[in-house]
gemmi code that builds the backbone of each chain (N, CA, C; Angstrom):
import gemmi

chains = {
    "A": [
        ("MET", (108.266, 129.244, 141.444), (108.185, 127.893, 140.450), (108.612, 128.419, 139.192)),
        ("GLY", (109.662, 127.507, 138.730), (110.255, 127.796, 137.446), (109.660, 127.363, 136.287)),
        ("GLU", (109.904, 127.485, 134.852), (109.285, 127.036, 133.565), (109.492, 125.649, 133.506)),
        ("PRO", (108.613, 125.086, 133.036), (108.715, 123.297, 132.699), (110.041, 123.274, 131.908)),
        ("THR", (110.598, 122.224, 132.141), (111.704, 121.669, 131.228), (111.518, 120.546, 130.661)),
        ("VAL", (112.218, 120.317, 129.223), (112.028, 119.242, 128.528), (113.327, 118.373, 128.459)),
        ("LEU", (113.363, 117.257, 129.102), (114.974, 116.483, 129.073), (114.681, 115.338, 127.935)),
        ("ILE", (115.619, 115.600, 127.047), (115.710, 114.350, 125.777), (116.359, 113.304, 126.713)),
        ("THR", (115.620, 112.110, 126.576), (116.442, 111.073, 127.083), (116.572, 109.970, 125.768)),
        ("ALA", (115.985, 109.841, 124.683), (116.054, 109.116, 123.469), (116.193, 109.784, 122.167)),
        ("ALA", (116.934, 109.214, 121.492), (116.718, 109.638, 119.689), (117.191, 108.418, 118.985)),
        ("GLN", (116.619, 108.696, 117.874), (117.046, 108.125, 116.572), (118.110, 108.736, 115.512)),
        ("VAL", (118.818, 108.112, 115.251), (119.663, 109.098, 114.117), (119.515, 108.202, 112.629)),
        ("TYR", (119.158, 108.832, 111.754), (119.018, 108.174, 110.358), (120.143, 108.735, 109.265)),
        ("SER", (120.459, 107.823, 108.474), (121.511, 108.204, 107.464), (120.906, 108.961, 106.325)),
        ("GLY", (121.742, 109.683, 105.516), (121.177, 110.219, 104.213), (120.106, 109.579, 103.548)),
        ("ALA", (120.233, 108.310, 103.667), (119.587, 107.480, 102.454), (118.461, 107.109, 103.254)),
        ("GLY", (118.153, 107.831, 104.259), (116.791, 107.196, 105.220), (117.027, 105.940, 105.967)),
        ("VAL", (118.084, 105.369, 106.140), (118.102, 104.147, 106.875), (118.511, 104.363, 108.392)),
        ("LEU", (117.793, 103.711, 109.322), (118.222, 104.029, 110.922), (119.632, 103.498, 110.968)),
        ("ALA", (120.513, 104.468, 111.445), (121.904, 104.195, 111.887), (122.354, 104.064, 113.317)),
        ("ALA", (121.514, 104.741, 113.913), (122.017, 104.672, 115.289), (120.875, 105.204, 116.219)),
        ("THR", (120.993, 104.534, 117.403), (119.828, 104.988, 118.605), (120.586, 105.401, 119.725)),
        ("ILE", (120.091, 106.379, 120.341), (120.633, 106.979, 121.570), (119.611, 106.809, 122.816)),
        ("ASP", (120.273, 106.194, 124.042), (119.453, 106.183, 125.228), (120.188, 106.750, 126.366)),
        ("GLN", (119.356, 107.227, 127.132), (119.731, 107.997, 128.515), (119.814, 106.565, 129.420)),
        ("VAL", (121.044, 106.185, 130.258), (120.803, 105.036, 131.097), (121.366, 105.081, 132.293)),
        ("ASP", (120.249, 104.873, 133.465), (121.201, 105.292, 135.043), (122.038, 104.064, 135.133)),
        ("VAL", (123.005, 104.295, 135.906), (123.984, 103.370, 136.411), (124.256, 103.477, 137.562)),
        ("GLY", (124.516, 102.074, 138.715), (124.912, 102.077, 139.976), (123.305, 102.458, 140.842)),
        ("GLY", (123.628, 102.695, 141.810), (122.527, 102.898, 142.761), (121.921, 101.855, 143.550)),
        ("GLY", (122.549, 100.588, 143.210), (122.254, 99.310, 143.856), (122.860, 99.267, 145.048)),
        ("SER", (122.400, 98.255, 145.900), (123.192, 97.826, 147.111), (123.866, 96.574, 147.323)),
        ("GLN", (125.006, 96.580, 148.034), (125.701, 95.486, 148.266), (125.936, 95.148, 149.714)),
        ("THR", (125.817, 93.744, 150.078), (125.821, 93.493, 151.425), (127.383, 92.949, 151.997)),
        ("VAL", (127.926, 93.885, 152.435), (129.297, 93.404, 152.674), (129.373, 92.967, 154.396)),
        ("THR", (130.476, 92.262, 154.584), (130.463, 91.882, 156.103), (131.684, 92.624, 156.713)),
        ("VAL", (131.525, 93.275, 157.569), (132.486, 94.157, 158.447), (132.733, 93.625, 159.803)),
        ("ASP", (133.917, 93.083, 160.303), (133.838, 92.301, 161.504), (132.698, 91.572, 161.883)),
        ("GLY", (132.509, 90.582, 161.083), (131.345, 89.793, 160.996), (130.106, 90.135, 161.136)),
        ("VAL", (129.822, 91.451, 160.917), (128.660, 91.776, 160.770), (128.225, 92.447, 159.442)),
        ("PRO", (126.700, 92.014, 158.908), (126.380, 92.252, 157.575), (125.964, 93.797, 157.495)),
        ("GLU", (126.562, 94.364, 156.225), (126.137, 95.765, 156.289), (125.832, 96.281, 154.804)),
        ("GLU", (124.815, 96.742, 154.649), (124.494, 97.242, 153.197), (125.085, 98.432, 152.892)),
        ("ARG", (125.578, 98.523, 151.647), (126.342, 99.524, 151.067), (125.462, 99.812, 149.901)),
        ("ILE", (125.134, 101.347, 149.703), (124.480, 101.540, 148.361), (125.641, 102.293, 147.509)),
        ("HIS", (125.723, 102.019, 146.246), (126.627, 102.386, 145.345), (126.197, 103.603, 144.845)),
        ("PRO", (127.489, 104.820, 144.177), (127.048, 105.489, 143.711), (126.112, 105.708, 142.374)),
        ("ALA", (125.371, 106.600, 142.265), (124.350, 106.507, 140.896), (125.395, 107.469, 139.737)),
        ("SER", (125.124, 107.217, 138.780), (125.458, 107.886, 137.611), (124.325, 107.963, 136.261)),
        ("ARG", (124.997, 108.641, 135.368), (123.810, 108.695, 134.282), (124.851, 108.605, 132.925)),
        ("VAL", (124.773, 107.803, 131.976), (125.465, 107.834, 130.635), (124.190, 108.049, 129.313)),
        ("PHE", (124.920, 107.889, 128.286), (123.862, 108.113, 127.029), (124.483, 107.022, 126.205)),
        ("HIS", (123.985, 105.739, 126.107), (124.106, 104.789, 125.046), (124.135, 105.189, 123.821)),
        ("VAL", (124.863, 105.031, 122.909), (124.957, 105.201, 121.406), (124.880, 103.767, 120.655)),
        ("ARG", (123.932, 103.380, 120.183), (123.927, 102.181, 119.573), (124.252, 102.341, 118.275)),
        ("LEU", (125.315, 101.952, 117.602), (125.848, 102.041, 116.182), (125.296, 100.801, 115.477)),
        ("LEU", (124.341, 100.971, 114.958), (123.742, 99.805, 114.227), (124.580, 99.238, 113.294)),
        ("SER", (124.822, 97.924, 113.318), (125.538, 97.408, 112.022), (124.933, 96.957, 110.765)),
        ("PRO", (125.339, 97.353, 109.729), (124.358, 97.072, 108.577), (124.462, 95.720, 108.087)),
        ("ASP", (125.354, 94.566, 108.802), (125.359, 93.307, 108.675), (124.974, 92.461, 109.772)),
        ("ARG", (123.675, 91.638, 109.890), (123.283, 91.466, 110.962), (124.051, 90.309, 111.759)),
        ("PHE", (125.109, 89.652, 110.864), (126.316, 89.013, 111.551), (127.460, 89.608, 112.209)),
        ("ILE", (127.500, 90.819, 112.067), (128.151, 91.618, 112.829), (127.747, 92.462, 113.960)),
        ("PRO", (128.112, 92.260, 115.096), (127.353, 92.966, 116.404), (127.447, 94.659, 116.148)),
        ("ASP", (126.468, 95.204, 116.542), (126.095, 96.596, 116.562), (127.151, 97.191, 117.715)),
        ("GLN", (127.658, 98.147, 117.579), (128.730, 98.819, 118.572), (127.926, 99.460, 119.580)),
        ("LEU", (128.297, 99.248, 120.702), (127.766, 100.252, 121.754), (128.687, 101.327, 122.417)),
        ("ARG", (128.670, 102.471, 122.477), (129.587, 103.370, 122.895), (128.807, 104.232, 123.843)),
        ("GLU", (129.614, 104.882, 124.734), (129.174, 105.560, 126.049), (129.312, 107.157, 125.797)),
        ("ALA", (128.248, 108.062, 125.980), (128.962, 109.382, 125.833), (128.260, 110.088, 127.097)),
        ("ALA", (128.936, 111.112, 127.875), (128.440, 111.664, 128.945), (127.471, 112.635, 128.701)),
        ("SER", (127.118, 113.000, 127.490), (126.006, 114.054, 127.390), (125.241, 113.773, 126.180)),
        ("TYR", (124.085, 114.236, 126.151), (123.309, 114.094, 124.729), (123.860, 114.605, 123.626)),
        ("GLU", (124.702, 115.645, 123.855), (125.201, 116.420, 122.994), (126.467, 115.355, 122.156)),
        ("ALA", (127.104, 115.186, 123.101), (128.221, 114.093, 122.627), (127.901, 112.748, 121.931)),
        ("ALA", (126.453, 112.512, 122.334), (126.113, 111.221, 121.919), (125.635, 111.548, 120.316)),
        ("VAL", (124.807, 112.681, 120.210), (124.392, 112.983, 118.690), (125.690, 112.995, 117.847)),
        ("ASP", (126.718, 113.805, 118.318), (127.747, 114.044, 117.613), (128.558, 112.747, 116.993)),
        ("LEU", (128.464, 111.538, 118.041), (128.917, 110.303, 117.664), (127.981, 109.546, 116.601)),
        ("ALA", (126.507, 109.760, 116.810), (125.663, 109.024, 116.201), (125.675, 109.422, 115.032)),
        ("VAL", (125.642, 110.924, 114.424), (125.995, 111.491, 113.287), (127.129, 111.161, 112.186)),
        ("ALA", (128.139, 111.239, 113.267), (129.475, 110.989, 112.491), (129.210, 109.460, 111.860)),
        ("TYR", (128.591, 108.587, 112.735), (128.318, 107.282, 112.293), (127.511, 107.284, 111.067)),
        ("ALA", (126.546, 108.046, 111.151), (125.490, 107.737, 109.911), (126.276, 108.436, 108.870)),
        ("ARG", (127.065, 109.484, 108.817), (127.993, 109.825, 107.645), (128.762, 109.074, 106.978)),
        ("LYS", (129.324, 107.730, 107.791), (130.239, 107.076, 107.457), (129.338, 106.018, 106.892)),
        ("LEU", (128.307, 105.497, 107.223), (127.525, 104.646, 106.499), (127.116, 105.115, 105.055)),
        ("ASP", (126.708, 106.112, 105.106), (126.525, 106.917, 103.734), (127.664, 106.814, 102.991)),
        ("GLU", (128.840, 107.408, 103.321), (130.090, 106.993, 102.488), (130.218, 105.717, 101.907)),
        ("HIS", (130.193, 104.615, 103.023), (130.129, 103.372, 102.956), (129.277, 102.775, 101.679)),
        ("ALA", (128.197, 103.093, 101.644), (127.127, 102.826, 100.891), (127.430, 103.539, 99.413)),
        ("GLY", (128.087, 104.695, 99.376), (128.407, 104.997, 98.058), (129.364, 104.130, 97.485)),
        ("ARG", (130.244, 104.024, 98.365), (131.741, 103.040, 97.771), (131.181, 101.833, 97.204)),
        ("VAL", (130.184, 100.995, 97.854), (129.439, 99.833, 97.816), (128.878, 100.072, 96.124)),
        ("ALA", (127.947, 100.941, 95.991), (127.109, 101.292, 94.889), (128.262, 101.354, 93.692)),
        ("GLU", (129.416, 102.117, 94.069), (130.391, 102.405, 92.871), (130.983, 101.236, 92.396)),
        ("LEU", (131.339, 100.217, 93.569), (132.023, 99.077, 93.109), (130.954, 98.126, 92.617)),
        ("ALA", (129.948, 98.212, 92.713), (128.840, 97.387, 91.904), (128.538, 97.832, 90.566)),
        ("ARG", (128.333, 99.014, 90.330), (128.736, 99.547, 88.993), (130.085, 99.087, 88.274)),
        ("ASP", (131.217, 99.244, 88.630), (132.542, 98.837, 88.301), (132.342, 97.288, 87.730)),
        ("LEU", (131.702, 96.681, 88.482), (131.499, 95.216, 88.217), (130.624, 94.745, 87.378)),
        ("GLU", (129.926, 95.633, 86.867), (128.759, 95.210, 85.715), (129.449, 95.058, 84.338)),
        ("VAL", (129.071, 93.976, 83.743), (129.654, 93.477, 82.479), (128.621, 93.736, 81.110)),
    ],
    "B": [
        ("MET", (103.703, 81.075, 118.218), (104.680, 81.573, 119.006), (105.860, 82.347, 118.149)),
        ("ALA", (106.751, 83.478, 118.282), (107.604, 84.017, 117.210), (108.670, 83.129, 117.241)),
        ("ALA", (109.538, 83.020, 115.980), (110.733, 82.396, 116.050), (111.880, 83.100, 116.739)),
        ("PRO", (112.647, 82.510, 117.359), (113.805, 83.186, 118.039), (114.713, 83.716, 116.873)),
        ("SER", (115.215, 84.584, 117.031), (116.664, 84.856, 116.150), (117.555, 84.346, 116.176)),
        ("GLY", (117.747, 83.670, 117.487), (119.128, 82.993, 117.938), (119.081, 82.717, 119.464)),
        ("ALA", (120.246, 81.735, 119.790), (120.468, 81.343, 121.305), (121.780, 81.784, 121.404)),
        ("TYR", (121.869, 82.389, 122.896), (123.423, 83.066, 123.127), (123.313, 82.717, 124.542)),
        ("ASN", (124.620, 82.738, 125.093), (125.033, 82.788, 126.338), (126.145, 83.597, 126.604)),
        ("LEU", (126.141, 83.825, 127.925), (127.143, 84.603, 128.699), (127.655, 83.968, 129.658)),
        ("ILE", (128.950, 83.690, 129.866), (129.643, 82.755, 130.663), (130.622, 83.418, 131.448)),
        ("ARG", (130.605, 83.373, 132.813), (132.153, 83.735, 133.482), (132.489, 82.580, 134.175)),
        ("ALA", (133.722, 82.332, 133.457), (134.429, 81.082, 133.783), (135.463, 81.079, 134.645)),
        ("SER", (135.401, 80.281, 135.733), (136.353, 80.013, 136.584), (136.847, 81.256, 137.245)),
        ("VAL", (136.149, 81.952, 137.965), (136.935, 83.128, 138.408), (136.576, 83.530, 139.962)),
        ("ALA", (137.820, 83.974, 140.854), (137.695, 83.532, 142.349), (136.841, 84.725, 142.481)),
        ("THR", (135.661, 84.172, 143.226), (134.633, 85.031, 144.063), (134.419, 84.927, 145.447)),
        ("SER", (134.541, 85.985, 146.423), (134.006, 85.823, 147.760), (133.183, 87.008, 148.184)),
        ("THR", (132.965, 87.837, 147.435), (131.917, 89.014, 147.748), (130.731, 88.636, 147.023)),
        ("ALA", (129.377, 89.615, 147.532), (128.161, 89.476, 147.292), (128.073, 90.637, 146.064)),
        ("ILE", (128.266, 90.087, 144.655), (128.217, 90.885, 143.324), (127.444, 90.147, 142.516)),
        ("THR", (127.231, 91.015, 141.511), (126.486, 90.488, 140.435), (127.454, 89.859, 139.472)),
        ("VAL", (127.430, 88.862, 139.065), (128.503, 87.921, 138.572), (128.128, 88.042, 136.732)),
        ("ASN", (126.918, 88.244, 136.463), (126.648, 88.384, 134.831), (125.799, 89.257, 134.726)),
        ("GLN", (125.695, 90.083, 133.458), (124.775, 91.100, 133.300), (124.647, 91.005, 131.853)),
        ("VAL", (123.259, 91.002, 131.528), (122.841, 91.202, 130.041), (122.021, 92.404, 130.026)),
        ("LEU", (122.269, 93.021, 128.830), (121.290, 94.247, 128.476), (120.557, 93.744, 127.294)),
        ("VAL", (119.267, 93.469, 127.410), (118.280, 93.454, 126.380), (117.914, 94.629, 125.963)),
        ("PRO", (118.325, 95.129, 124.447), (117.873, 96.497, 123.997), (116.557, 96.420, 123.746)),
        ("ALA", (116.092, 97.434, 123.175), (114.793, 97.919, 122.928), (114.386, 97.103, 121.540)),
        ("LEU", (115.565, 97.044, 121.008), (115.581, 96.245, 119.573), (115.054, 94.870, 119.800)),
        ("ALA", (115.120, 94.354, 120.770), (114.889, 92.810, 121.119), (114.389, 92.367, 122.376)),
        ("ALA", (114.061, 91.251, 122.523), (113.409, 90.428, 123.653), (114.301, 89.244, 123.907)),
        ("ALA", (114.386, 88.714, 125.340), (114.976, 87.540, 125.415), (114.056, 86.822, 126.454)),
        ("GLU", (114.328, 85.315, 125.955), (113.622, 84.494, 126.788), (114.550, 83.411, 127.572)),
        ("PHE", (114.864, 83.785, 128.863), (115.874, 82.918, 129.511), (115.739, 81.464, 129.967)),
        ("THR", (116.242, 80.690, 129.136), (116.173, 79.226, 129.127), (117.243, 78.591, 130.311)),
        ("ARG", (118.272, 78.976, 130.523), (119.285, 78.050, 131.790), (119.976, 79.382, 132.245)),
        ("ALA", (120.163, 79.059, 133.494), (121.247, 79.720, 134.463), (122.164, 78.848, 135.087)),
        ("TRP", (123.172, 78.870, 135.430), (123.967, 78.176, 136.114), (124.744, 78.693, 137.117)),
        ("CYS", (125.366, 78.047, 138.148), (126.842, 78.577, 138.973), (127.106, 77.392, 139.637)),
        ("ASN", (128.355, 77.085, 139.450), (129.274, 75.928, 140.197), (130.514, 76.349, 140.468)),
        ("GLN", (131.300, 75.578, 140.824), (132.831, 75.998, 141.111), (133.961, 74.841, 140.954)),
        ("ASP", (134.882, 75.020, 140.699), (136.093, 74.064, 140.412), (137.328, 74.044, 141.228)),
        ("SER", (136.994, 74.388, 142.331), (138.377, 74.518, 143.294), (138.332, 74.424, 144.863)),
        ("VAL", (137.095, 74.006, 145.474), (136.997, 73.608, 146.751), (136.378, 72.627, 146.808)),
        ("THR", (136.483, 71.482, 147.549), (135.314, 70.298, 147.884), (134.792, 70.342, 149.382)),
        ("THR", (134.809, 71.536, 149.986), (134.270, 71.588, 151.171), (132.987, 72.157, 151.054)),
        ("THR", (131.795, 71.334, 151.962), (130.464, 71.710, 151.874), (130.544, 73.196, 152.290)),
        ("ASN", (129.575, 73.967, 151.694), (129.112, 75.089, 152.007), (127.996, 75.550, 151.166)),
        ("GLN", (126.862, 76.247, 152.060), (125.746, 76.782, 151.430), (125.621, 78.290, 151.042)),
        ("THR", (125.357, 78.434, 149.808), (125.243, 79.957, 149.352), (123.751, 80.079, 148.579)),
        ("ARG", (123.889, 81.335, 147.974), (122.537, 81.580, 147.264), (122.710, 82.562, 145.995)),
        ("ILE", (122.068, 82.138, 145.123), (122.284, 82.968, 143.843), (120.871, 83.448, 143.205)),
        ("GLN", (120.826, 84.391, 142.647), (119.238, 84.932, 141.925), (119.573, 85.621, 140.753)),
        ("LEU", (118.522, 85.660, 140.043), (118.499, 86.250, 138.823), (117.630, 87.378, 139.168)),
        ("ASN", (118.026, 88.613, 138.738), (117.144, 89.808, 139.077), (116.786, 90.540, 137.787)),
        ("ARG", (115.950, 91.559, 137.635), (115.594, 92.326, 136.637), (115.951, 93.774, 137.246)),
        ("ASN", (116.923, 94.368, 136.645), (117.624, 95.630, 137.243), (116.727, 96.688, 136.401)),
        ("SER", (116.922, 97.900, 137.067), (116.305, 99.164, 136.530), (117.631, 99.988, 135.958)),
        ("THR", (118.481, 99.958, 136.814), (119.777, 100.471, 136.192), (120.896, 99.617, 136.180)),
        ("ALA", (122.162, 100.052, 135.446), (123.052, 99.065, 135.072), (123.894, 99.074, 136.383)),
        ("CYS", (124.615, 97.855, 136.275), (125.821, 97.388, 136.791), (126.799, 97.829, 136.338)),
        ("THR", (127.787, 98.430, 136.870), (129.370, 98.688, 136.085), (129.951, 97.309, 135.930)),
        ("VAL", (130.197, 96.862, 135.049), (130.746, 95.543, 134.644), (132.117, 95.590, 133.774)),
        ("THR", (132.673, 94.129, 133.668), (133.926, 94.116, 132.756), (133.001, 93.869, 131.387)),
        ("ALA", (133.027, 94.351, 130.453), (132.571, 94.238, 129.081), (132.853, 92.855, 128.433)),
        ("GLN", (131.494, 92.112, 128.218), (132.167, 90.679, 127.796), (130.631, 90.686, 126.791)),
        ("SER", (131.023, 90.115, 125.620), (130.009, 89.728, 124.440), (129.396, 88.610, 124.664)),
        ("PRO", (128.162, 88.660, 124.274), (127.593, 87.154, 124.227), (127.926, 86.072, 123.181)),
        ("ALA", (127.906, 84.841, 123.414), (128.439, 83.956, 122.551), (127.122, 83.532, 121.838)),
        ("ALA", (127.186, 83.180, 120.315), (126.339, 82.706, 119.924), (126.019, 81.073, 119.989)),
        ("LEU", (125.345, 80.335, 119.951), (125.301, 78.889, 120.248), (125.567, 78.053, 118.906)),
        ("GLY", (125.067, 78.834, 117.885), (125.377, 78.283, 116.667), (126.188, 78.885, 115.672)),
        ("ASN", (126.716, 78.408, 114.669), (127.477, 79.195, 113.714), (126.778, 80.130, 112.959)),
        ("GLY", (125.542, 79.669, 112.410), (124.406, 80.364, 111.900), (123.784, 81.315, 112.213)),
        ("MET", (123.859, 81.794, 113.336), (123.360, 82.925, 114.006), (123.631, 84.269, 113.905)),
        ("GLN", (122.606, 85.061, 113.730), (123.099, 86.657, 113.720), (123.583, 86.997, 115.165)),
        ("ALA", (124.432, 88.183, 115.024), (125.082, 88.774, 116.443), (124.003, 88.976, 117.217)),
        ("SER", (124.422, 88.555, 118.583), (123.271, 89.141, 119.411), (123.019, 90.431, 119.775)),
        ("LYS", (122.006, 91.063, 119.925), (121.721, 92.365, 120.040), (122.189, 93.023, 121.476)),
        ("ALA", (122.487, 92.035, 122.312), (122.905, 92.281, 123.858), (124.363, 92.143, 123.841)),
        ("VAL", (124.754, 93.361, 123.228), (126.070, 93.928, 122.992), (126.701, 94.179, 124.073)),
        ("SER", (128.229, 94.190, 124.268), (128.998, 93.977, 125.497), (129.128, 95.685, 125.564)),
        ("GLY", (129.516, 96.067, 126.952), (129.703, 97.339, 127.410), (129.833, 97.516, 129.021)),
        ("THR", (130.306, 98.502, 129.340), (130.632, 98.622, 130.693), (129.466, 98.863, 131.821)),
        ("SER", (128.290, 99.378, 130.721), (127.134, 99.432, 131.543), (126.072, 98.832, 130.545)),
        ("ALA", (126.449, 97.798, 129.873), (125.681, 96.850, 129.156), (126.021, 95.123, 129.624)),
        ("SER", (126.349, 94.483, 128.459), (126.518, 93.277, 128.803), (127.989, 92.864, 129.342)),
        ("GLY", (128.065, 91.999, 130.336), (129.491, 91.636, 130.824), (129.526, 91.010, 132.204)),
        ("ILE", (130.470, 91.082, 132.709), (130.793, 90.026, 134.113), (131.465, 90.937, 135.118)),
        ("THR", (131.032, 90.385, 136.213), (131.972, 90.987, 137.534), (131.642, 92.495, 137.604)),
        ("ALA", (130.454, 92.790, 138.341), (130.122, 94.157, 138.805), (131.154, 94.806, 139.812)),
        ("THR", (131.409, 96.179, 139.482), (132.117, 96.528, 140.468), (131.178, 97.924, 141.264)),
        ("ALA", (130.209, 98.049, 140.668), (128.874, 98.910, 141.200), (127.624, 98.326, 140.970)),
        ("GLU", (126.981, 98.158, 141.678), (125.442, 97.104, 141.466), (124.533, 98.239, 141.061)),
        ("GLY", (123.563, 97.708, 140.381), (122.328, 98.331, 139.795), (121.346, 98.157, 140.715)),
        ("THR", (120.111, 98.793, 140.483), (119.046, 98.577, 141.194), (117.873, 98.036, 140.830)),
        ("VAL", (117.786, 96.826, 142.012), (116.981, 95.657, 141.855), (115.465, 95.752, 141.562)),
        ("THR", (114.925, 95.313, 140.530), (113.334, 95.685, 140.876), (112.314, 94.568, 140.641)),
        ("ALA", (112.880, 93.291, 140.534), (112.170, 92.050, 140.674), (113.397, 90.938, 140.685)),
        ("THR", (112.911, 89.992, 141.208), (114.098, 88.697, 141.235), (113.092, 87.353, 140.952)),
        ("PRO", (113.105, 87.190, 139.735), (112.374, 85.883, 139.079), (112.974, 84.507, 139.550)),
        ("TRP", (114.057, 84.551, 140.012), (114.740, 83.018, 140.450), (115.502, 83.583, 141.695)),
        ("SER", (115.353, 82.847, 142.851), (116.537, 82.875, 143.901), (116.393, 81.643, 144.598)),
        ("GLU", (117.543, 81.170, 144.775), (117.598, 79.570, 145.437), (118.920, 79.494, 146.320)),
        ("GLY", (118.659, 78.660, 147.170), (120.138, 78.393, 148.154), (120.458, 76.996, 147.151)),
        ("PHE", (122.011, 76.708, 147.654), (122.599, 75.313, 146.807), (123.931, 75.227, 147.763)),
        ("ASN", (124.277, 74.295, 147.520), (125.490, 73.753, 148.143), (126.390, 74.009, 147.191)),
        ("ILE", (127.690, 74.626, 147.488), (128.647, 74.799, 146.305), (129.260, 73.691, 146.060)),
        ("VAL", (129.468, 72.527, 146.493), (130.006, 71.405, 145.968), (129.423, 70.805, 144.796)),
        ("ASN", (127.925, 71.001, 144.803), (127.114, 70.530, 143.851), (126.815, 71.631, 142.686)),
        ("GLY", (126.483, 72.718, 143.170), (126.539, 73.829, 142.180), (124.828, 73.668, 141.865)),
        ("ILE", (124.466, 74.878, 141.180), (122.493, 74.932, 140.732), (122.483, 74.970, 139.536)),
        ("LEU", (121.541, 74.487, 139.042), (121.119, 74.813, 137.588), (119.893, 75.283, 137.557)),
        ("TYR", (119.240, 76.358, 136.823), (117.944, 76.983, 136.606), (117.580, 76.477, 135.345)),
        ("LEU", (116.816, 75.783, 135.276), (116.369, 75.354, 133.807), (114.844, 75.102, 134.183)),
        ("PRO", (113.763, 76.077, 133.879), (112.478, 76.235, 134.029), (111.809, 75.420, 132.710)),
        ("VAL", (110.453, 75.045, 133.222), (109.976, 74.666, 132.028), (109.375, 75.740, 131.032)),
        ("PRO", (109.414, 75.232, 129.804), (108.991, 76.409, 128.782), (107.975, 77.620, 129.398)),
        ("GLU", (106.968, 77.046, 129.847), (105.828, 77.800, 130.319), (106.394, 78.826, 131.421)),
        ("ALA", (107.182, 78.652, 132.119), (108.000, 79.428, 133.277), (109.200, 80.090, 133.120)),
        ("ARG", (109.479, 80.232, 131.734), (110.927, 80.881, 131.357), (110.404, 82.600, 131.566)),
        ("TRP", (111.435, 83.113, 132.066), (111.569, 84.381, 132.293), (111.651, 85.346, 130.990)),
        ("MET", (110.819, 85.985, 130.324), (110.650, 86.755, 129.239), (110.900, 87.959, 129.620)),
        ("LEU", (112.152, 88.658, 129.133), (112.465, 90.059, 129.482), (112.105, 91.030, 128.078)),
        ("VAL", (111.274, 91.755, 127.776), (111.112, 92.463, 126.775), (111.962, 93.833, 126.853)),
        ("GLY", (112.692, 94.064, 125.861), (113.811, 94.844, 125.819), (113.759, 96.298, 125.922)),
        ("SER", (114.431, 97.018, 126.532), (114.185, 98.450, 126.617), (115.647, 98.980, 126.863)),
        ("ALA", (115.658, 100.336, 127.209), (117.267, 100.828, 127.296), (117.571, 100.549, 128.614)),
        ("ALA", (116.667, 100.073, 129.655), (116.872, 99.709, 130.981), (116.628, 98.134, 131.253)),
        ("GLY", (116.992, 97.498, 129.996), (116.564, 95.838, 130.354), (117.406, 95.034, 130.638)),
        ("PHE", (118.007, 95.240, 131.947), (119.183, 94.598, 132.511), (118.625, 93.285, 133.367)),
        ("ALA", (119.183, 92.000, 132.871), (119.160, 90.869, 133.262), (120.719, 90.542, 134.250)),
        ("ALA", (120.240, 90.204, 135.285), (121.597, 89.975, 136.188), (121.572, 88.622, 137.221)),
        ("LEU", (122.693, 88.174, 136.958), (122.570, 86.921, 138.030), (123.633, 87.181, 139.389)),
        ("LYS", (123.147, 87.262, 140.582), (123.831, 87.867, 141.305), (123.868, 86.992, 142.775)),
        ("PHE", (125.253, 86.972, 143.274), (125.345, 86.508, 144.762), (124.769, 87.511, 145.609)),
        ("PRO", (123.366, 87.100, 146.235), (122.987, 88.281, 147.238), (123.913, 88.361, 148.685)),
        ("GLY", (124.319, 87.304, 149.021), (125.301, 87.494, 149.955), (126.699, 86.893, 149.794)),
        ("ALA", (127.484, 87.229, 150.464), (129.008, 86.777, 150.220), (129.123, 85.127, 150.043)),
        ("PRO", (129.474, 84.628, 148.902), (129.813, 83.387, 148.716), (131.032, 82.794, 149.649)),
        ("ALA", (131.183, 81.333, 149.997), (132.481, 81.096, 150.183), (133.614, 81.245, 149.290)),
        ("ALA", (134.571, 81.473, 149.367), (135.684, 81.740, 148.227), (135.784, 80.379, 147.507)),
        ("ALA", (135.773, 80.773, 146.347), (135.845, 79.331, 145.357), (136.143, 80.313, 143.807)),
        ("ASN", (136.741, 79.309, 142.767), (136.674, 79.827, 141.287), (135.222, 79.303, 140.969)),
        ("TYR", (134.305, 80.427, 140.553), (132.958, 80.125, 140.290), (132.818, 80.137, 138.820)),
        ("THR", (131.906, 79.443, 138.204), (131.638, 79.341, 136.992), (130.097, 79.669, 136.725)),
        ("THR", (129.394, 80.806, 136.121), (128.247, 81.396, 136.280), (127.800, 81.469, 134.760)),
        ("GLY", (126.528, 81.490, 134.340), (126.490, 81.641, 132.971), (124.736, 82.175, 133.107)),
        ("MET", (124.473, 82.498, 131.763), (123.030, 82.790, 131.203), (123.106, 82.545, 130.172)),
        ("GLU", (121.552, 81.798, 129.769), (121.557, 81.150, 128.418), (119.977, 81.781, 128.202)),
        ("TRP", (120.049, 82.381, 126.795), (118.875, 82.852, 126.135), (118.646, 82.790, 125.036)),
        ("LEU", (117.205, 82.560, 124.610), (116.759, 82.568, 123.533), (116.391, 84.152, 122.808)),
        ("GLU", (116.689, 84.726, 121.724), (116.654, 86.130, 121.767), (115.548, 86.365, 120.267)),
        ("TYR", (114.656, 87.407, 120.540), (113.997, 87.657, 119.514), (113.954, 88.938, 118.869)),
        ("ALA", (114.602, 89.198, 117.568), (115.380, 90.429, 117.350), (115.089, 90.410, 115.781)),
        ("GLY", (114.700, 91.488, 115.306), (114.695, 91.703, 113.703), (116.010, 91.566, 112.960)),
    ],
}
model = gemmi.Model(1)
for chain_id, residues in chains.items():
    chain = gemmi.Chain(chain_id)
    for i, (resn, *xyz) in enumerate(residues, 1):
        res = gemmi.Residue()
        res.name, res.seqid = resn, gemmi.SeqId(i, " ")
        for name, pos in zip(("N", "CA", "C"), xyz):
            atom = gemmi.Atom()
            atom.name, atom.element = name, gemmi.Element(name[0])
            atom.pos, atom.b_iso = gemmi.Position(*pos), 0.0
            res.add_atom(atom)
        chain.add_residue(res)
    model.add_chain(chain)
structure = gemmi.Structure()
structure.add_model(model)
structure.setup_entities()
């Protein structure tokens, strides 16, 4: 008997400003059945199963949809989410600068 | 009763279909819940009578689909949380997901089509999760025709 293992299946990524930027979820794909007719005889076919990580990049504007990206591994999903969180921080900085410039 | 954040639909319009597949899939994520108000299936290419069956499924795994974004029913509504993706919201499955429940299943004549329009008390409410898949499926191969299928729902999201 081996050691217990921990499998990470979900995470939340926050921007430097503490705003929820992205969520990560492991999602199972396929594995269902389809009835096909072969030579007039119904046949049940099981489709292959796989796993992906959904990286939901949360839109800062509720009228613009979130972006959903797929990643093959948890590490790749985290890299993508962290890159997005950094971009959100950069963007927030630019917006703050613009607001300061507009002050009269 | 909580106020919905919007009403949306996902329509697969006039697509030639003759196999037993999931035609529409909606992923309701953990950030939301969906109350399904309508679903429909009809066709526009044949006048020959034929019986078939359609069903609404709750799936625990994703079908592989062609990504398609839900459409808002009004201009002032926020974007749907049921965003598109090949393992999220979309149409025309090429790989089937695992069905865990079937809230609605009904036979119909393809000349007439069919409409799922439950009374409010009987609407299917799907609380979102990473595996919150709602799917409209032909459980058996339908007669070849250009089918239009759709799902419409009220969304509850922050």
